[in-house]
MMTF fields as JSON, N, C-alpha, C and O atoms, coordinates in Angstrom:
{
  "mmtfVersion": "1.0.0",
  "mmtfProducer": "UNKNOWN",
  "numBonds": 487,
  "numAtoms": 488,
  "numGroups": 122,
  "numChains": 1,
  "numModels": 1,
  "chainsPerModel": [1],
  "groupsPerChain": [122],
  "chainIdList": ["A"],
  "bondAtomList": [4, 2, 8, 6, 12, 10, 16, 14, 20, 18, 24, 22, 28, 26, 32, 30, 36, 34, 40, 38, 44, 42, 48, 46, 52, 50, 56, 54, 60, 58, 64, 62, 68, 66, 72, 70, 76, 74, 80, 78, 84, 82, 88, 86, 92, 90, 96, 94, 100, 98, 104, 102, 108, 106, 112, 110, 116, 114, 120, 118, 124, 122, 128, 126, 132, 130, 136, 134, 140, 138, 144, 142, 148, 146, 152, 150, 156, 154, 160, 158, 164, 162, 168, 166, 172, 170, 176, 174, 180, 178, 184, 182, 188, 186, 192, 190, 196, 194, 200, 198, 204, 202, 208, 206, 212, 210, 216, 214, 220, 218, 224, 222, 228, 226, 232, 230, 236, 234, 240, 238, 244, 242, 248, 246, 252, 250, 256, 254, 260, 258, 264, 262, 268, 266, 272, 270, 276, 274, 280, 278, 284, 282, 288, 286, 292, 290, 296, 294, 300, 298, 304, 302, 308, 306, 312, 310, 316, 314, 320, 318, 324, 322, 328, 326, 332, 330, 336, 334, 340, 338, 344, 342, 348, 346, 352, 350, 356, 354, 360, 358, 364, 362, 368, 366, 372, 370, 376, 374, 380, 378, 384, 382, 388, 386, 392, 390, 396, 394, 400, 398, 404, 402, 408, 406, 412, 410, 416, 414, 420, 418, 424, 422, 428, 426, 432, 430, 436, 434, 440, 438, 444, 442, 448, 446, 452, 450, 456, 454, 460, 458, 464, 462, 468, 466, 472, 470, 476, 474, 480, 478, 484, 482],
  "bondOrderList": [1, 1, 1, 1, 1, 1, 1, 1, 1, 1, 1, 1, 1, 1, 1, 1, 1, 1, 1, 1, 1, 1, 1, 1, 1, 1, 1, 1, 1, 1, 1, 1, 1, 1, 1, 1, 1, 1, 1, 1, 1, 1, 1, 1, 1, 1, 1, 1, 1, 1, 1, 1, 1, 1, 1, 1, 1, 1, 1, 1, 1, 1, 1, 1, 1, 1, 1, 1, 1, 1, 1, 1, 1, 1, 1, 1, 1, 1, 1, 1, 1, 1, 1, 1, 1, 1, 1, 1, 1, 1, 1, 1, 1, 1, 1, 1, 1, 1, 1, 1, 1, 1, 1, 1, 1, 1, 1, 1, 1, 1, 1, 1, 1, 1, 1, 1, 1, 1, 1, 1, 1],
  "groupList": [{"groupName": "MET", "atomNameList": ["N", "CA", "C", "O"], "elementList": ["N", "C", "C", "O"], "formalChargeList": [0, 0, 0, 0], "bondAtomList": [1, 0, 2, 1, 3, 2], "bondOrderList": [1, 1, 2], "singleLetterCode": "M", "chemCompType": "L-PEPTIDE LINKING"}, {"groupName": "SER", "atomNameList": ["N", "CA", "C", "O"], "elementList": ["N", "C", "C", "O"], "formalChargeList": [0, 0, 0, 0], "bondAtomList": [1, 0, 2, 1, 3, 2], "bondOrderList": [1, 1, 2], "singleLetterCode": "S", "chemCompType": "L-PEPTIDE LINKING"}, {"groupName": "THR", "atomNameList": ["N", "CA", "C", "O"], "elementList": ["N", "C", "C", "O"], "formalChargeList": [0, 0, 0, 0], "bondAtomList": [1, 0, 2, 1, 3, 2], "bondOrderList": [1, 1, 2], "singleLetterCode": "T", "chemCompType": "L-PEPTIDE LINKING"}, {"groupName": "ASP", "atomNameList": ["N", "CA", "C", "O"], "elementList": ["N", "C", "C", "O"], "formalChargeList": [0, 0, 0, 0], "bondAtomList": [1, 0, 2, 1, 3, 2], "bondOrderList": [1, 1, 2], "singleLetterCode": "D", "chemCompType": "L-PEPTIDE LINKING"}, {"groupName": "LYS", "atomNameList": ["N", "CA", "C", "O"], "elementList": ["N", "C", "C", "O"], "formalChargeList": [0, 0, 0, 0], "bondAtomList": [1, 0, 2, 1, 3, 2], "bondOrderList": [1, 1, 2], "singleLetterCode": "K", "chemCompType": "L-PEPTIDE LINKING"}, {"groupName": "LEU", "atomNameList": ["N", "CA", "C", "O"], "elementList": ["N", "C", "C", "O"], "formalChargeList": [0, 0, 0, 0], "bondAtomList": [1, 0, 2, 1, 3, 2], "bondOrderList": [1, 1, 2], "singleLetterCode": "L", "chemCompType": "L-PEPTIDE LINKING"}, {"groupName": "TRP", "atomNameList": ["N", "CA", "C", "O"], "elementList": ["N", "C", "C", "O"], "formalChargeList": [0, 0, 0, 0], "bondAtomList": [1, 0, 2, 1, 3, 2], "bondOrderList": [1, 1, 2], "singleLetterCode": "W", "chemCompType": "L-PEPTIDE LINKING"}, {"groupName": "HIS", "atomNameList": ["N", "CA", "C", "O"], "elementList": ["N", "C", "C", "O"], "formalChargeList": [0, 0, 0, 0], "bondAtomList": [1, 0, 2, 1, 3, 2], "bondOrderList": [1, 1, 2], "singleLetterCode": "H", "chemCompType": "L-PEPTIDE LINKING"}, {"groupName": "ILE", "atomNameList": ["N", "CA", "C", "O"], "elementList": ["N", "C", "C", "O"], "formalChargeList": [0, 0, 0, 0], "bondAtomList": [1, 0, 2, 1, 3, 2], "bondOrderList": [1, 1, 2], "singleLetterCode": "I", "chemCompType": "L-PEPTIDE LINKING"}, {"groupName": "ALA", "atomNameList": ["N", "CA", "C", "O"], "elementList": ["N", "C", "C", "O"], "formalChargeList": [0, 0, 0, 0], "bondAtomList": [1, 0, 2, 1, 3, 2], "bondOrderList": [1, 1, 2], "singleLetterCode": "A", "chemCompType": "L-PEPTIDE LINKING"}, {"groupName": "VAL", "atomNameList": ["N", "CA", "C", "O"], "elementList": ["N", "C", "C", "O"], "formalChargeList": [0, 0, 0, 0], "bondAtomList": [1, 0, 2, 1, 3, 2], "bondOrderList": [1, 1, 2], "singleLetterCode": "V", "chemCompType": "L-PEPTIDE LINKING"}, {"groupName": "ASN", "atomNameList": ["N", "CA", "C", "O"], "elementList": ["N", "C", "C", "O"], "formalChargeList": [0, 0, 0, 0], "bondAtomList": [1, 0, 2, 1, 3, 2], "bondOrderList": [1, 1, 2], "singleLetterCode": "N", "chemCompType": "L-PEPTIDE LINKING"}, {"groupName": "GLU", "atomNameList": ["N", "CA", "C", "O"], "elementList": ["N", "C", "C", "O"], "formalChargeList": [0, 0, 0, 0], "bondAtomList": [1, 0, 2, 1, 3, 2], "bondOrderList": [1, 1, 2], "singleLetterCode": "E", "chemCompType": "L-PEPTIDE LINKING"}, {"groupName": "PHE", "atomNameList": ["N", "CA", "C", "O"], "elementList": ["N", "C", "C", "O"], "formalChargeList": [0, 0, 0, 0], "bondAtomList": [1, 0, 2, 1, 3, 2], "bondOrderList": [1, 1, 2], "singleLetterCode": "F", "chemCompType": "L-PEPTIDE LINKING"}, {"groupName": "GLY", "atomNameList": ["N", "CA", "C", "O"], "elementList": ["N", "C", "C", "O"], "formalChargeList": [0, 0, 0, 0], "bondAtomList": [1, 0, 2, 1, 3, 2], "bondOrderList": [1, 1, 2], "singleLetterCode": "G", "chemCompType": "PEPTIDE LINKING"}, {"groupName": "CYS", "atomNameList": ["N", "CA", "C", "O"], "elementList": ["N", "C", "C", "O"], "formalChargeList": [0, 0, 0, 0], "bondAtomList": [1, 0, 2, 1, 3, 2], "bondOrderList": [1, 1, 2], "singleLetterCode": "C", "chemCompType": "L-PEPTIDE LINKING"}, {"groupName": "PRO", "atomNameList": ["N", "CA", "C", "O"], "elementList": ["N", "C", "C", "O"], "formalChargeList": [0, 0, 0, 0], "bondAtomList": [1, 0, 2, 1, 3, 2], "bondOrderList": [1, 1, 2], "singleLetterCode": "P", "chemCompType": "L-PEPTIDE LINKING"}, {"groupName": "TYR", "atomNameList": ["N", "CA", "C", "O"], "elementList": ["N", "C", "C", "O"], "formalChargeList": [0, 0, 0, 0], "bondAtomList": [1, 0, 2, 1, 3, 2], "bondOrderList": [1, 1, 2], "singleLetterCode": "Y", "chemCompType": "L-PEPTIDE LINKING"}, {"groupName": "ARG", "atomNameList": ["N", "CA", "C", "O"], "elementList": ["N", "C", "C", "O"], "formalChargeList": [0, 0, 0, 0], "bondAtomList": [1, 0, 2, 1, 3, 2], "bondOrderList": [1, 1, 2], "singleLetterCode": "R", "chemCompType": "L-PEPTIDE LINKING"}, {"groupName": "GLN", "atomNameList": ["N", "CA", "C", "O"], "elementList": ["N", "C", "C", "O"], "formalChargeList": [0, 0, 0, 0], "bondAtomList": [1, 0, 2, 1, 3, 2], "bondOrderList": [1, 1, 2], "singleLetterCode": "Q", "chemCompType": "L-PEPTIDE LINKING"}],
  "groupTypeList": [0, 1, 0, 2, 3, 4, 4, 5, 2, 6, 7, 4, 8, 9, 3, 7, 10, 11, 12, 5, 3, 13, 14, 9, 11, 7, 8, 9, 10, 9, 12, 5, 11, 14, 4, 4, 8, 15, 8, 14, 4, 13, 11, 7, 1, 8, 13, 9, 13, 9, 13, 4, 15, 16, 7, 9, 14, 14, 8, 0, 9, 3, 14, 17, 8, 3, 9, 5, 14, 11, 10, 10, 15, 16, 5, 7, 18, 17, 4, 17, 9, 5, 19, 11, 14, 18, 11, 10, 1, 14, 12, 14, 17, 17, 5, 4, 11, 6, 16, 10, 12, 1, 18, 12, 12, 14, 10, 13, 10, 14, 8, 12, 12, 1, 14, 1, 13, 6, 11, 8, 13, 18],
  "groupIdList": [1, 2, 3, 4, 5, 6, 7, 8, 9, 10, 11, 12, 13, 14, 15, 16, 17, 18, 19, 20, 21, 22, 23, 24, 25, 26, 27, 28, 29, 30, 31, 32, 33, 34, 35, 36, 37, 38, 39, 40, 41, 42, 43, 44, 45, 46, 47, 48, 49, 50, 51, 52, 53, 54, 55, 56, 57, 58, 59, 60, 61, 62, 63, 64, 65, 66, 67, 68, 69, 70, 71, 72, 73, 74, 75, 76, 77, 78, 79, 80, 81, 82, 83, 84, 85, 86, 87, 88, 89, 90, 91, 92, 93, 94, 95, 96, 97, 98, 99, 100, 101, 102, 103, 104, 105, 106, 107, 108, 109, 110, 111, 112, 113, 114, 115, 116, 117, 118, 119, 120, 121, 122],
  "secStructList": [7, 7, 6, 6, 6, 1, 7, 3, 3, 3, 3, 3, 3, 3, 1, 7, 1, 6, 6, 1, 7, 7, 7, 1, 1, 1, 3, 3, 3, 3, 3, 1, 1, 1, 7, 3, 3, 3, 3, 3, 3, 3, 6, 6, 3, 3, 7, 7, 5, 7, 1, 5, 7, 6, 6, 6, 7, 7, 5, 6, 6, 1, 1, 7, 3, 3, 6, 6, 6, 3, 3, 3, 7, 1, 1, 1, 7, 7, 3, 3, 3, 6, 6, 6, 7, 5, 5, 1, 1, 1, 1, 7, 7, 5, 7, 7, 5, 7, 7, 3, 3, 3, 3, 6, 6, 3, 3, 3, 3, 3, 3, 3, 6, 6, 7, 6, 6, 4, 4, 4, 7, 7],
  "xCoordList": [50.053, 50.692, 51.649, 52.019, 51.98, 52.508, 53.818, 53.823, 55.138, 56.104, 56.551, 57.516, 55.535, 55.044, 54.742, 54.791, 54.434, 53.76, 54.975, 54.966, 55.784, 57.046, 57.778, 57.651, 58.704, 59.695, 60.864, 61.208, 61.46, 62.698, 64.067, 63.973, 65.267, 66.188, 67.318, 67.534, 67.897, 68.394, 69.897, 70.559, 70.527, 71.965, 72.876, 72.534, 73.766, 74.399, 75.604, 76.57, 75.309, 75.867, 77.087, 77.724, 77.171, 78.184, 77.724, 76.649, 79.058, 79.226, 78.116, 77.303, 78.068, 77.68, 77.009, 77.162, 76.379, 75.616, 77.157, 77.429, 77.724, 78.953, 80.054, 80.841, 79.953, 81.008, 80.822, 81.695, 79.153, 78.427, 79.123, 78.977, 79.753, 80.298, 79.31, 79.357, 78.503, 77.554, 77.782, 77.829, 78.082, 78.921, 77.524, 76.445, 78.094, 77.385, 75.633, 74.999, 75.467, 74.195, 73.542, 72.491, 73.953, 73.251, 73.02, 72.092, 73.593, 73.891, 75.02, 76.136, 74.956, 76.139, 75.912, 74.779, 76.799, 76.751, 77.597, 78.665, 76.793, 76.927, 76.943, 76.163, 77.425, 77.593, 77.014, 77.483, 75.704, 75.271, 75.06, 74.167, 75.993, 76.532, 76.653, 76.003, 77.826, 78.607, 77.729, 77.844, 76.656, 75.778, 75.689, 75.707, 75.612, 75.821, 74.393, 73.558, 74.086, 72.526, 73.105, 74.184, 72.346, 72.508, 71.932, 71.18, 72.309, 71.894, 71.758, 72.692, 70.219, 70.18, 69.788, 69.37, 69.981, 69.873, 69.2, 69.744, 68.002, 67.277, 66.319, 65.725, 66.414, 65.662, 66.022, 65.241, 67.518, 67.875, 67.541, 67.982, 66.823, 66.049, 67.331, 67.907, 67.378, 68.358, 67.078, 66.233, 67.851, 66.912, 67.888, 69.102, 66.927, 67.692, 67.335, 66.194, 67.94, 67.183, 68.219, 69.354, 67.806, 68.527, 69.439, 69.103, 70.527, 71.955, 71.633, 72.127, 70.613, 70.304, 68.78, 67.948, 68.422, 67.706, 66.353, 66.525, 65.534, 64.696, 64.339, 64.022, 64.248, 64.092, 65.163, 65.201, 66.34, 67.396, 68.709, 69.544, 68.96, 70.016, 71.003, 72.051, 70.344, 71.492, 72.01, 71.343, 73.19, 73.471, 72.888, 73.17, 72.001, 71.366, 72.358, 71.983, 73.544, 74.427, 74.902, 75.315, 74.885, 75.266, 74.046, 73.763, 73.122, 71.7, 72.151, 73.347, 70.999, 70.851, 69.249, 68.237, 69.497, 68.145, 67.568, 68.076, 66.258, 65.889, 64.721, 63.954, 64.796, 64.087, 62.797, 62.364, 62.421, 60.953, 61.382, 60.516, 62.741, 62.659, 62.723, 62.585, 62.954, 62.733, 64.109, 64.591, 64.735, 65.706, 65.838, 64.963, 66.55, 66.718, 67.775, 68.934, 66.987, 68.187, 69.063, 68.505, 70.158, 71.039, 70.955, 71.535, 69.987, 70.164, 69.249, 69.545, 67.92, 66.626, 66.14, 65.503, 66.3, 65.516, 64.748, 64.307, 64.25, 63.178, 62.922, 64.07, 62.381, 62.349, 61.444, 60.504, 61.936, 61.81, 61.271, 61.987, 60.227, 59.696, 60.689, 60.605, 61.414, 62.248, 61.863, 62.562, 60.679, 60.205, 59.123, 58.442, 58.996, 57.803, 59.065, 59.083, 59.643, 59.854, 59.056, 59.308, 57.994, 57.009, 57.46, 57.726, 57.571, 58.233, 57.009, 55.844, 57.252, 56.589, 56.84, 56.107, 57.626, 57.646, 56.601, 56.525, 55.908, 54.895, 55.025, 54.217, 56.401, 56.592, 56.32, 56.275, 56.18, 55.432, 56.139, 55.577, 57.474, 58.391, 58.507, 57.682, 59.26, 58.945, 60.673, 61.333, 60.926, 62.669, 62.37, 61.559, 63.316, 63.273, 64.022, 65.218, 63.38, 63.916, 63.526, 62.324, 64.104, 64.145, 64.31, 64.779, 63.676, 64.067, 65.278, 65.913, 65.427, 66.467, 66.599, 65.749, 67.455, 67.429, 68.748, 69.791, 68.624, 70.046, 69.676, 68.73, 70.569, 70.736, 71.81, 72.846, 71.896, 73.499, 74.394, 75.483, 74.208, 75.339, 75.585, 76.452, 74.544, 75.021, 73.738, 72.698, 74.106, 73.215, 72.276, 73.073, 71.331, 70.715, 69.968, 69.519, 69.776, 69.039, 68.307, 68.97, 66.722, 66.059, 65.822, 65.479, 65.863, 65.522, 64.627, 64.714, 63.757, 62.504, 63.325, 64.289, 63.192, 63.36, 63.242, 63.852, 62.286, 61.657, 62.697, 62.628, 63.613, 65.043, 64.587, 65.159, 63.708, 63.428, 64.653, 64.922, 65.229, 66.378, 67.117, 67.577, 67.578, 68.808, 68.39, 69.192, 66.421, 66.32, 66.505, 66.174, 66.883, 67.069, 68.277, 68.445, 69.293, 70.285, 70.674, 71.782, 69.825, 69.565, 69.419, 69.138],
  "yCoordList": [43.948, 43.583, 45.16, 45.886, 45.628, 46.901, 46.412, 45.322, 47.285, 47.105, 46.331, 45.608, 46.786, 46.03, 44.962, 44.525, 44.245, 43.233, 41.992, 40.819, 42.581, 41.875, 41.202, 41.531, 40.098, 39.829, 40.473, 40.31, 41.287, 41.796, 41.311, 40.909, 41.219, 41.103, 42.507, 43.366, 42.366, 43.545, 43.415, 42.542, 44.674, 44.167, 45.714, 46.859, 45.396, 46.641, 47.322, 46.725, 48.427, 49.054, 50.234, 50.98, 50.13, 51.129, 51.095, 50.844, 51.468, 51.486, 52.307, 51.926, 53.284, 55.23, 55.818, 55.17, 56.874, 57.056, 58.45, 58.636, 59.043, 59.6, 58.997, 59.736, 57.613, 56.71, 56.851, 56.598, 57.431, 57.388, 59.234, 60.351, 58.823, 59.905, 60.642, 60.634, 61.215, 62.677, 63.303, 64.303, 63.65, 64.961, 65.974, 65.871, 66.926, 67.985, 68.05, 69.003, 66.96, 66.592, 65.908, 66.425, 65.105, 64.598, 63.292, 62.715, 62.645, 61.287, 60.421, 60.806, 59.291, 58.326, 57.286, 57.262, 56.258, 55.109, 54.291, 54.641, 53.025, 51.698, 50.811, 50.665, 49.973, 48.18, 47.252, 47.017, 46.645, 45.479, 44.35, 44.108, 43.36, 42.069, 42.266, 41.917, 43.017, 43.786, 44.152, 43.942, 44.818, 45.738, 47.243, 47.423, 48.262, 49.592, 49.686, 49.106, 50.469, 51.23, 52.942, 53.29, 53.5, 55.081, 55.083, 54.17, 56.201, 56.583, 58.076, 58.874, 58.405, 60.076, 60.108, 59.197, 61.529, 62.107, 63.683, 64.599, 63.773, 64.699, 65.112, 64.305, 66.144, 66.406, 65.639, 65.445, 65.212, 64.542, 63.25, 62.446, 62.596, 61.225, 60.717, 61.421, 59.529, 58.623, 57.14, 56.372, 57.535, 57.001, 55.668, 55.551, 54.97, 54.211, 53.812, 53.356, 53.856, 53.525, 53.282, 53.759, 52.649, 51.922, 52.795, 53.953, 52.389, 52.877, 53.684, 54.69, 52.76, 53.344, 53.661, 52.789, 54.828, 55.513, 53.965, 53.313, 53.889, 53.134, 53.352, 52.379, 54.553, 54.893, 54.599, 53.389, 55.236, 55.343, 54.612, 54.363, 54.337, 54.105, 54.689, 54.205, 56.443, 56.943, 56.725, 55.935, 57.327, 57.106, 58.114, 59.31, 57.577, 58.362, 59.131, 60.159, 58.515, 59.143, 60.406, 61.237, 60.719, 62.169, 62.362, 61.798, 62.651, 63.4, 64.096, 64.234, 64.771, 65.557, 65.192, 64.57, 65.69, 65.829, 67.314, 68.077, 67.618, 69.08, 69.139, 68.236, 70.42, 71.337, 70.26, 70.373, 69.38, 68.917, 67.206, 66.331, 66.948, 65.917, 64.831, 63.641, 65.303, 63.944, 63.883, 64.987, 62.879, 62.33, 62.95, 62.569, 63.558, 63.591, 62.945, 62.811, 62.41, 61.56, 63.036, 64.133, 62.877, 63.473, 63.653, 64.512, 62.501, 62.278, 63.132, 64.27, 62.764, 63.294, 64.319, 65.241, 64.334, 65.177, 64.617, 65.225, 63.19, 62.213, 62.737, 62.812, 62.933, 63.087, 61.768, 61.169, 61.628, 60.144, 60.712, 61.257, 60.395, 60.898, 59.855, 58.683, 60.107, 59.383, 58.657, 57.856, 58.841, 57.936, 56.946, 56.255, 56.898, 56.062, 55.297, 54.132, 56.146, 55.967, 56.309, 56.016, 57.017, 57.298, 58.343, 59.45, 57.978, 59.116, 60.353, 59.981, 61.333, 62.919, 63.68, 64.661, 63.496, 64.435, 64.065, 64.714, 62.948, 62.099, 61.48, 61.266, 61.117, 59.735, 58.485, 57.379, 58.679, 56.641, 55.953, 55.153, 56.047, 55.18, 54.923, 55.587, 54.153, 53.665, 53.132, 52.155, 54.237, 54.29, 53.145, 53.276, 51.832, 51.137, 51.422, 51.636, 51.49, 52.039, 51.261, 50.999, 50.899, 50.067, 51.191, 52.323, 50.226, 51.294, 50.812, 49.76, 52.104, 52.407, 52.244, 52.745, 51.695, 52.124, 52.39, 51.833, 53.254, 53.799, 53.041, 53.378, 52.127, 52.023, 52.039, 52.501, 51.584, 51.734, 51.108, 51.668, 49.832, 49.168, 49.445, 48.92, 50.478, 50.635, 51.189, 51.635, 51.035, 51.648, 50.598, 49.667, 50.093, 48.64, 49.086, 50.23, 48.521, 48.519, 47.304, 46.269, 47.203, 46.043, 45.833, 46.849, 44.647, 43.796, 42.762, 41.863, 42.661, 41.77, 40.29, 40.32, 39.302, 37.972, 37.404, 36.379, 38.14, 37.139, 37.184, 36.457, 37.922, 38.112, 39.311, 39.369, 39.991, 40.847, 41.924, 42.713, 41.753, 43.045, 42.777, 43.793, 41.654, 41.239, 41.636, 42.197, 41.301, 41.397, 43.124, 43.193, 43.981, 45.072, 45.258, 46.253, 44.134, 44.546, 43.739, 43.909, 42.847, 42.018, 43.24, 42.861],
  "zCoordList": [-48.905, -48.245, -47.41, -48.332, -46.31, -46.031, -45.417, -44.845, -45.515, -45.412, -43.592, -43.349, -42.654, -41.516, -41.513, -40.363, -42.214, -42.428, -42.723, -42.351, -43.362, -44.074, -43.12, -41.941, -43.515, -42.417, -43.101, -44.271, -42.117, -42.676, -42.184, -41.025, -42.666, -42.09, -41.973, -42.828, -40.637, -40.618, -40.738, -40.177, -41.777, -41.968, -41.556, -41.851, -41.007, -40.638, -41.684, -42.158, -41.836, -42.953, -42.446, -43.189, -40.945, -40.095, -38.504, -37.959, -38.001, -36.681, -36.272, -35.429, -36.776, -36.424, -37.842, -38.877, -37.841, -38.681, -39.49, -40.677, -38.371, -38.412, -39.616, -40.207, -39.839, -40.37, -41.961, -42.792, -42.303, -43.833, -44.445, -43.948, -45.508, -46.018, -46.959, -48.189, -46.257, -46.859, -47.414, -46.698, -48.598, -49.345, -49.26, -48.677, -50.092, -49.554, -50.638, -51.09, -50.669, -51.567, -50.061, -49.683, -49.449, -48.354, -48.873, -48.306, -49.791, -50.331, -49.855, -50.205, -49.103, -48.939, -49.785, -50.265, -50.167, -50.734, -49.611, -49.109, -49.326, -48.918, -49.212, -50.153, -48.958, -49.551, -48.545, -47.431, -49.187, -48.518, -48.969, -49.781, -48.419, -49.323, -50.794, -51.779, -50.552, -52.113, -53.04, -54.248, -52.38, -53.449, -53.232, -52.014, -53.802, -53.542, -53.272, -53.966, -52.19, -51.926, -51.61, -51.132, -51.915, -51.393, -49.924, -49.584, -48.953, -47.944, -47.859, -47.784, -47.885, -47.629, -46.426, -45.712, -46.16, -44.772, -44.906, -45.522, -44.246, -44.697, -43.069, -42.354, -42.931, -41.717, -40.322, -39.39, -40.411, -39.132, -39.536, -38.714, -40.649, -40.319, -41.711, -42.54, -41.506, -42.076, -42.94, -42.481, -44.849, -45.796, -46.789, -46.951, -47.211, -47.837, -49.319, -49.387, -50.418, -51.471, -52.707, -52.701, -53.548, -54.872, -55.443, -55.69, -55.677, -55.989, -57.557, -58.067, -58.001, -59.8, -60.026, -59.773, -60.474, -61.072, -61.829, -62.859, -61.144, -62.549, -63.599, -64.282, -64.116, -65.496, -65.896, -66.123, -66.165, -66.898, -66.279, -67.149, -65.374, -64.678, -64.038, -63.61, -63.975, -63.504, -62.114, -61.445, -61.466, -60.17, -59.218, -59.299, -58.235, -57.616, -56.376, -55.813, -56.097, -55.123, -55.612, -54.804, -57.235, -58.355, -58.204, -59.26, -57.835, -57.183, -56.392, -56.136, -55.766, -54.835, -53.703, -54.026, -52.71, -52.036, -51.699, -50.877, -52.591, -52.586, -51.506, -51.172, -51.065, -50.036, -49.322, -48.175, -50.198, -49.847, -49.54, -49.506, -49.347, -48.989, -50.106, -49.824, -51.493, -52.359, -53.185, -53.442, -53.588, -53.91, -55.637, -56.413, -55.98, -57.697, -58.269, -57.879, -59.641, -60.506, -60.948, -60.977, -61.196, -61.878, -63.545, -64.209, -64.066, -65.658, -65.809, -66.172, -65.56, -66.089, -65.147, -65.657, -64.001, -62.945, -62.301, -61.326, -62.579, -62.233, -60.386, -59.949, -59.759, -58.269, -57.693, -58.216, -56.757, -55.973, -53.929, -53.089, -53.848, -51.987, -51.239, -51.606, -50.448, -49.619, -48.787, -48.167, -48.659, -47.478, -48.074, -47.317, -49.296, -49.727, -51.458, -51.855, -51.865, -53.15, -54.346, -55.515, -53.844, -55.122, -55.874, -55.407, -57.216, -58.113, -57.71, -57.57, -57.598, -57.304, -58.503, -58.629, -59.352, -60.59, -61.934, -62.977, -61.608, -62.657, -63.741, -64.645, -63.571, -64.87, -64.162, -64.699, -63.197, -62.956, -62.231, -61.484, -62.231, -61.64, -60.367, -59.738, -59.59, -58.172, -57.843, -58.196, -57.062, -56.536, -55.386, -54.468, -55.67, -54.274, -53.374, -53.577, -52.008, -50.848, -49.517, -49.5, -48.589, -47.382, -45.856, -45.737, -44.855, -43.724, -43.221, -43.294, -42.589, -41.828, -39.82, -39.084, -39.454, -38.148, -37.568, -37.911, -36.696, -36.006, -34.297, -33.585, -34.011, -33.242, -32.301, -32.779, -30.809, -30.196, -30.807, -30.929, -31.341, -32.054, -33.58, -34.279, -33.999, -35.532, -36.229, -35.745, -37.401, -38.368, -39.144, -39.029, -39.76, -40.176, -41.26, -41.188, -42.099, -43.335, -43.327, -43.39, -43.242, -43.198, -44.333, -44.938, -45.098, -46.135, -46.282, -45.445, -47.169, -47.383, -47.368, -48.133, -46.827, -46.629, -47.789, -48.095, -48.69, -49.956, -50.919, -51.91, -50.751, -51.596, -52.9, -53.988, -52.57, -53.863, -53.905, -54.812, -52.821, -53.034, -53.86, -54.38, -54.37, -55.204, -56.418, -57.164, -57.009, -57.985, -58.898, -60.081, -58.387, -58.399, -59.175, -59.88, -59.039, -59.804, -60.957, -61.466, -61.422, -62.212, -63.585, -64.722]
}
């Protein structure tokens, strides 16, 4: 089942993209129902992904986005594609990610209604 087949609930994380505090590493932290997620900016696109690396729990907001559009974990330099969360450095992990829409009324992140979003925080 692809992301487009799943029923998404859209959650507003900011009134405008300029409200997100992107540092020099192009990664901001946002809260979604009291849980932290990362928002990355690359080539004028916005991506949402897990706050912690699935390998050893590194804080992804302390990493950076490389020239190819991969987010790099600060602990062990594992790399994940922003578009799909696929581990591109070969370790076999997957970084949870969600679609982002920038609309007139704000910036929204789409979460599957199945509740699997909350499982990454356990």
